[in-house]
ZATILO-701152 format. One line per field, with one value per residue (C-alpha): residue number from 1; x, y, z. Coordinates in Angstrom, 1 decimal. Layout:
BEGIN
n: NUM/...
px: X/...
py: Y/...
pz: Z/...
//
This chain:
BEGIN
n: 1/2/3/4/5/6/7/8/9/10/11/12/13/14/15/16/17/18/19/20/21/22/23/24/25/26/27/28/29/30/31/32/33/34/35/36/37/38/39/40/41/42/43/44/45/46/47/48/49/50/51/52/53/54/55/56/57/58/59/60/61/62/63/64/65/66/67/68/69/70/71/72/73/74/75/76/77/78/79/80/81/82/83/84/85/86/87/88/89/90/91/92/93/94/95/96/97/98/99/100/101/102/103/104/105/106/107/108/109/110/111/112/113
px: -16.5/-18.6/-17.3/-19.4/-17.8/-18.4/-20.0/-22.8/-21.4/-20.9/-18.9/-19.7/-17.4/-13.9/-10.7/-7.0/-4.6/-7.5/-8.5/-11.6/-10.3/-12.3/-16.1/-18.1/-20.9/-20.4/-23.3/-22.5/-23.8/-26.1/-27.7/-25.8/-24.7/-21.7/-21.6/-18.8/-15.1/-12.4/-8.7/-6.6/-9.6/-10.6/-13.4/-11.7/-13.2/-16.9/-19.4/-22.8/-23.4/-26.9/-27.4/-30.3/-31.3/-31.6/-32.3/-29.4/-27.7/-24.3/-23.4/-19.9/-16.2/-14.2/-10.6/-8.9/-12.3/-13.8/-16.2/-13.9/-14.4/-17.6/-20.7/-24.4/-26.0/-29.7/-32.3/-36.0/-36.7/-33.3/-30.1/-26.6/-24.4/-20.9/-17.3/-16.5/-13.4/-13.6/-17.3/-17.1/-17.8/-14.7/-15.7/-18.6/-20.9/-23.6/-26.4/-25.1/-26.5/-23.3/-20.0/-20.2/-18.2/-19.7/-18.6/-20.9/-22.4/-26.0/-25.5/-24.8/-27.3/-29.8/-31.7/-35.3/-35.8
py: -25.5/-24.1/-22.8/-21.8/-19.3/-19.2/-15.7/-17.2/-16.0/-18.4/-18.5/-20.7/-20.7/-21.1/-21.3/-21.0/-21.7/-21.6/-18.1/-17.0/-16.8/-16.8/-16.7/-17.0/-15.8/-14.5/-14.2/-11.7/-12.2/-9.1/-10.6/-8.6/-10.6/-10.3/-12.3/-12.0/-12.2/-12.7/-12.5/-13.8/-13.5/-9.9/-8.7/-7.9/-7.6/-7.6/-8.1/-7.5/-6.4/-6.3/-4.3/-6.1/-3.5/-0.7/-2.6/-0.8/-2.9/-2.1/-3.8/-3.0/-3.3/-3.8/-3.1/-4.3/-4.9/-1.5/-0.2/1.3/1.9/1.7/0.6/1.3/1.8/1.0/1.9/1.7/3.8/5.6/4.8/6.2/5.1/6.2/5.8/5.1/5.7/3.6/4.6/8.2/9.8/10.1/12.1/13.6/11.2/11.4/10.6/13.0/16.5/18.2/17.3/16.8/15.2/12.9/10.9/8.0/6.9/7.2/11.0/11.4/12.7/10.1/9.6/8.4/5.3
pz: 5.2/8.1/11.4/14.4/16.7/20.5/20.3/18.1/14.8/11.9/8.7/5.7/2.8/1.5/3.7/3.2/6.1/8.6/7.4/5.5/1.9/-1.3/-1.3/1.9/4.1/7.7/10.1/12.9/16.5/16.1/13.0/10.4/7.3/5.0/1.8/-0.6/-1.1/1.6/1.6/4.5/6.9/5.9/3.6/0.3/-3.2/-4.1/-1.2/0.2/3.8/5.4/8.6/10.2/12.8/10.2/7.0/5.2/2.5/1.0/-2.3/-3.6/-3.2/0.0/0.8/4.0/5.6/4.8/2.2/-0.4/-4.2/-6.2/-4.4/-3.5/-0.1/-0.1/2.6/2.1/-1.0/-1.0/-2.7/-2.7/-5.6/-5.8/-4.7/-1.1/1.0/4.2/5.1/3.9/0.6/-1.6/-4.7/-6.6/-8.3/-10.9/-8.4/-5.8/-5.9/-4.6/-3.2/0.6/3.3/5.9/8.9/8.2/4.9/6.2/6.5/2.8/0.2/-1.0/-4.2/-4.1/-6.2
//
């Protein structure tokens, strides 16, 4: 089913006990879009998030509403592919030049495609 929220956001997908559950797409008021799996109203499992204002795209796993586990972050001609912990780098990855820590995923090392 589809639900339109008062703030202009919209959810279209599966429900369980009035919560987003299963597969669905959520359009945020700022234009961002999440398409993927939900569990009890929270992003959980495989999903795709598009940041409209920056053009960044995250494709990967989510846990308790956060990017966590294997995934890719794409921006223009750059890509980071690795393992995420919340929105920070968790461990060394084959496409990462060296192990670093960062506060936001966008500050991590990128690979030119």
